[in-house]
N, C-alpha and C positions, 0 to 999 in steps of 0.2 A: 504494500500500500504506500502511496506517496501523497505528499501534501504540497499544495501550491500556496506559497505565502505571499500575501499582497503587501505592497509597501506604499508608503505615502509618496515616495520619490519614484517616478518612472525611470528606470534605467534605460534611457534612450540611446546614449552614446557608448558604444562598445569600448572605444579607446579609454574613456574616463573610467568605466567599470574595471577594465583590466589594470589600469594604473592604481585604482583603489585597492584591488586585490593584491597587487604587487607590494604596495606600501604596507599592507597588513600581513605580508609574508604568507599569503595563502597560495599554496601550490595548486595549479590547475592545468588543464589541457583544453584546447579548443577542438571541438568535434562538430564541424558543420555550423549549425546555428545554435550550438550549445557550448557553454563554458562549464566544464566538469571539474569539480574539486571533491575528492573523496566520495562521500555519499550524497552530495548536493550538486545541483545543476542550476545554472542560470540559462533559461531557455528563451530564445527570441520568438515572441508571439505578438501578433497585432501591433508591430512597430516598437516594441520595447522588451527588455529582458525581465523575466520573473524568476524568483527563486523557487525551485522545485526540489524537495528533498524526500528521501526515503525515511519515513517516520519509524519503521521497525528497526532501522539501523541507527537511530538517533544517538543511542548511548555509546556506540563505538566511534562516533565522529570526534576527531580531535578539534575542538573549537578554539584552540590557542588561548586557553584560560577565559573564554567567554562563558558566562554562567548559563545562558540559555540561547536558543536560536534567535529570539527577539533581540537580545543585546548584540549578538554577532551582526545581525541585519542592520541594527541601528548604527553600529560602527562603520559598516560598509557604506550605508547611506550617507553618513557624515563625510567620509573620505570622498565618495563619489561626488557629493555636492560641492566640495572644495575644488576638486579637479574640474568639474563642470563649470563652476563659476570662473575659474582661471581661463578655461578655454573660451568661454563667452567673452571675457574681458579682452583676451588676445584677438579674437575675431572682431570685436568692436574697434580695437586699436587699429587693426589692419584696414577695417572699413573706413575709419577716419583718415588714415594715411592715403587710401585710394581717393577719398573725396578731396583731400588737400592736394593730391597730385592732379586731379581733374581741374580743380580751381586754379592751380598754378599754370596748367596748360592753357586754360581759358584766359587768364590774365596775360600770359605771354602773347597769345593770339591778339588780344585787345590792344596791347602795346604796339605790336607789329602793325596792326590795322591803322591805329592812330598815326604812327610814324609814316606809313605809306601815304595817308591822307595829307599829312603835313608836307611831305616831299612833292606830292602832286600839286598842292596849292602853290608852293614856292616855284615849281617849274612853270605853272600856268601864269603866275605873276611875272616871272622872268620873260617868258615869251611875249606877254602883252606889252611889257616895257620895251623890248627889242623891236617889236612891230611898230609901236608908236614912234620910237626914235628913228627908225629907218624911214618912216613916212615923213618925218620932218627933216630928212637929209643927213642924219648922223650915221656914222659907222660905229659898231659896238664891239668892244673887246671884253671878254669874260675872264676874270681872274678869281681864283679861290684864295682867300686870305683868312687864316685861322678858322678853317671849316665854315667860312661864310663866302657867299658869292658876291663879287664886286663887279658891277657893270661900269665900264668906262666908255662914255660917249665922246666921240671925236667928230668934229666937223672941220673940213678943210675949206677955207675961204681964199679965193684967188683974187 
C-alpha cells in the first residue's frame, strides 16, 4: 500500500527539488518522471511532483533524524522554496537586464536618428546658402574648422 502526501508547496521545478534534496543529503535516483529515494518517490503528475511513499515500509526508511514524514516534507518544502525563490529572483534579474538592454538599444537608435536629422538639417542649410550665394554671383569655398563647416564666399570684381 502506498500513500500520496499532499503538500502546500507544489513542487513544480525539478531542478529546485533536486537541489533541495541534495542540500538535505538525500540520496536519490531519477527514473523517468520519478525521483526515487529509498522507499519514497516524488512522482511528476499534473504538472508538479508529489511525494508518494510506501507506508508499510515507513519504519525502515532512514529519515536522516526527521521525526516523522511530515517534518521531512516540511524541511524539503522549506529548502525547495528557498531555491525556488532564488531562481525566480535570478530570472527577474535577467528579465530586467534584457529590458535594460532593449532600452539601451532603443536609446542608441534614438540618438542615431536625432544625429542623422541634425546632419540632414545642416546639409540642407549649407546647400541653401550655397545656392543663394551662387545666385548673387559668389563662389563658395567649404572648409571644416574644429568639426564645424565654414563657408567662405568670394566675389571677384573687375
